[in-house]
N, C-alpha and C positions, 0 to 999 in steps of 0.2 A: 501491499497498499504506499509504502515511505518513497519509497520510487515510482514509483505513478506521479507521486505525486509534482514527484520532481523534475516530474517529464520523461522520465526512460521506456521506450519502448519494453527492452529486451532487457535482461539480466541474467548473463551466464552465471556458473557452477566451478571455474573453471581458472584460470590461472596467481589462487596463490594459494600457497605460501611458493608455486613449484617454480611461480620469472622469478624473483627472488633466490631461489636454492640454486634453480642453473646459473644463473647468476655467482653466484661467492663459487659454484666453481668454474668458472670460465664454461659453461655448454652453449651453443646456439638453440638458442629455444622459442618458437612460434606454436600459432593457438588457429584450429582450422575448428569453429565451434559451426551446429544449424542449433538451427532453433526447432526446439519437434513436443514444445505445449506450449498451451498458455497457464500462467502461475494462478496458482488457486482462485477460487475467485473474480478469473477475466475471463470465462468458455463461453459467456456470453459475448464474446467483444463481435466474432464470426466464429456461426458451426460450422462453418464451411469447410473454414481453415483448415490446409492439405496441410495435417504432418503425417511422423510414422512413412513411408515406400513410394509416399508420392514427393515427397520433398527428400528422399535418398539417393533416389531415379534418376532427379535430375541436378544436383547436387555430387554428383559420381565423376563423371567427369569434367568438373571444378578444383576437385578437393587433388583431383588425381595431378589434371599439370601444380596444383601447387605445390603438391607434397615435389617435384620432380624437380620445380623455380629453383625452390627450396633445397631441393640435393645438394644441383647448382653452383650453389652459390654459398655451401655453404660448404664444400668435402673439403675443401683445402686451405679453411679458414684457421686461425692460431687457435690455440686454447683462447691466449687473450684479449681475443676478441672480443 
């Protein structure tokens, strides 16, 4: 509820503390996320909204391309970068 009052459309459940731990270890870190459901109490916003398999089917090519690009960018990245 507070996130909505602050203007947020999406609230994630990842990146913390992973991003800080990765930085401490000098590990490159990226997050690729999909919206998979409405938050509690927000299901009424658009009951026709496509989640699950439909989202995964459309997102798979984008996620694979991003993974390839990130791999190419970080393959030779020094640990201190």
